[in-house]
N, C-alpha and C positions, 0 to 999 in steps of 0.2 A: 222113781224119781225122774222127771222130765227135765232135759237140759234147757236153760233159758238164758240166752245172751243179751236179751233185750234191756234187761235192767242195767247193764254195765254202760250203755250208751251215755246215760245222763252224768257218768263220771269220766267222760273222755277228757276234760280239761285237767282232771286230777292225774290221769295216766300220762298226758303230755307233759305236765309238770314234772312228774316223776322220771320220765325219760330225760328231760333237760337237766335235772339235777344228777342223774346217773352219768350222763356224758360229761357234765361239768366236773363231777367228782373224779372221773376217770381221767380227764384232760389234766387236771391239777396234780393228780398223783404221778401221771406219766411224765410231765415236764419236770416236776421237782425230783422225782425219783431218778430220771436219767441225769440230771445235773449231779445229784448225790453219787450216783454210780460212776460218772466220769471222773469226778474228783477223788472219789474213793480208789478208783483203779489207778489214777496217776500216783496218789499218795502210798499205794501198797508197795511200790518199789522205792520208797524213801530210804534214804541212807540211816534214818534214825530208827532203831529197833522199837522205841516206844511208840512211834506213829504207825509202823507196821502192825504191832500188837493191837493197837486200838482199832485199826480198820478190820483187822481179822476177828476181833472180838465182836465188833458191831455185826459183821456179815453172820457169824456163827449164831449169836444170840437171836437175831431177827429171823434168820432162815429156819431155825429149829424150834421156834415157838409159834402158836397158832396166831393168825392175824387178828382174831376176834378178842383175845386176851390183850394184844397190843392197843386195840381201840379201847377196851375197857380201861387199861392203864392210863391212857391219855385223857380219857373223859372222867373217870371217877377218881383217880389218884392225884393227878396234877392239881386239882382244886385245893388239896391239903398242903400244896407247896405255894399257894397263892395265885395260881394260874388257872382260871376257869375258862374253857372254850366252849362255845355253842356246839350242839351235836354235829352239824355239817363240817365245821372247821375242825373239830376234833378227829373226825373220821378221815378228813383230807389229810391231816398231818400224820396219822397212823399209817395210812395206806401209802403215802409218800415215802415214809421211812421203810415201810415193807417193800415197796418197789425198789427203792434204793439199794437195798441189801442184795437183791438179786441182780440188779444192774451192775453193781460192783464187779461181780463174777463174770457177767456177760462181757462187759468192757474189758475187763482184765484179760479174758481169754482172746478177745479180738486183737487187743494190742500185742499180745504175746505171738499172735499168728503172723505178724509181719516179719519177714527175714531180716536179720541184721544187715546183710549185703544190700538189700533195698534201701535201707536207711543210710548206709555209707554212700550209696550212688547219688542219693539226693544232696548229701553234703559235699560231695565232689563236684556237683553242678554249682556250688556256690550259694545254695538256699540258706536262708537264716533258720535258726531253731524253730521258729514258729512256722515258718513255710514248710520245713520238713515235717513237723507234726501235723499240719493241716492237710497238705497235699500227699505226702508220702505214707503217713502212718494212719491218721484218722479215717480218711475216706475209704481206703481199702479195708481197714478194720471194720467200719460200718457195714460194708458190703458183706463180710464174713459173718457178722453177728446179726444181720437184719432178720433172719427168720427167728432166731431165738428171742430177739428184742420185741418183734411184733407179737409173738406167742405169748410173752410175758404180759404185754399190754392187754391182750384178750383176757387173760387171766385176772388182771386187775379189774377190768369191766365187770366180769362175772362175780369177783370177790367183793365188789362195791355193795352187794346186797347185804353183807354183814353190818353195814352202816345202820341198817334199820333197827339193829339191836339198841342202839342209843338214841333212836327216834329221829335220825337224820332223814329228811324228806326225799328220799330217792325212790326208785320204782318199786322195789319190794315193800318199802314202807307203805306206799300208796296202795299196793295190793292188799296189804293187811287191813288198811283203813276201809277200802271198798268191801272187802269180804266181811268186815264187822257190821257193815250197813246193809248188805244184800243177802248175806247168809249163803251166797252161791260160791262155795269154796272151789269146786272143780272148775267152774266157768272162769273164775277171777284168775286162778293159777295157771289155767291153760292159756289165757290171753296173755298173761305176763310171761309165760314160757315162750310163746310165739314171738313176743316182743324182743326178748333176749336173743332168741335165735336170729331174728332179722337184723338186729343191731351187730351181732358178731359177724353174720354173713356179709353185711355191708362193709364192715371194718376190714375184713380179709380181702374183699374185692379192691377196696381203696388201697390197702398195703401192697396188693399185688401189682396194681397200676402204678404206684409210686416207685416200686422196685424196678420196674421196667423203664421208667423215665429216668430216675436218679443213678442207676447203675448200668448204663448201656455200654460202657467200654469192655472190650474183650478181656478174658482172664488169661488166655494163652495164644500163642501164634499157631 
């Protein structure tokens, strides 16, 4: 069998659309998941045991079940409750919830890494609670968890391929469509693999540059 990539050029618009949808899905899941994670991390120290139990249950259930099953539950089960979501929206909701569960633990560990003496020093300077949280707690915590958080974003990008199982029009779904038209399985998936590799490598370079810009202050004297 001779390799032939020429047949794939006619589907370049489909591949570009798939890349756009994959990046959009990743962005939505990342932003929503980080908001869920930060809120969950703050509530995990709530004085009410019921709230702490709710957050812990959410984290354990989501982290210990496959993301694909969660997508299926959102897409196939919610319609029985009267809530029917299109494939892309269902995948975005499921991946956001999935990202949120991991973000809760990442943010919680970051907040816990800030010494109590550092917080008290901010309070002694007369800072408000919000100013202490923003400048003394949140920014140093983000610096501590940045590698873990960006790695999780990369995993969400790669995991977005699961959305193809409910016919969400992302990159892997596009690959299956092109393969069904050209019957060039190796060529199609080799190209898709290369695209994922380039996207991940590009994100890593962007994250590395953002880290150098955003966290330039020294950690020790």
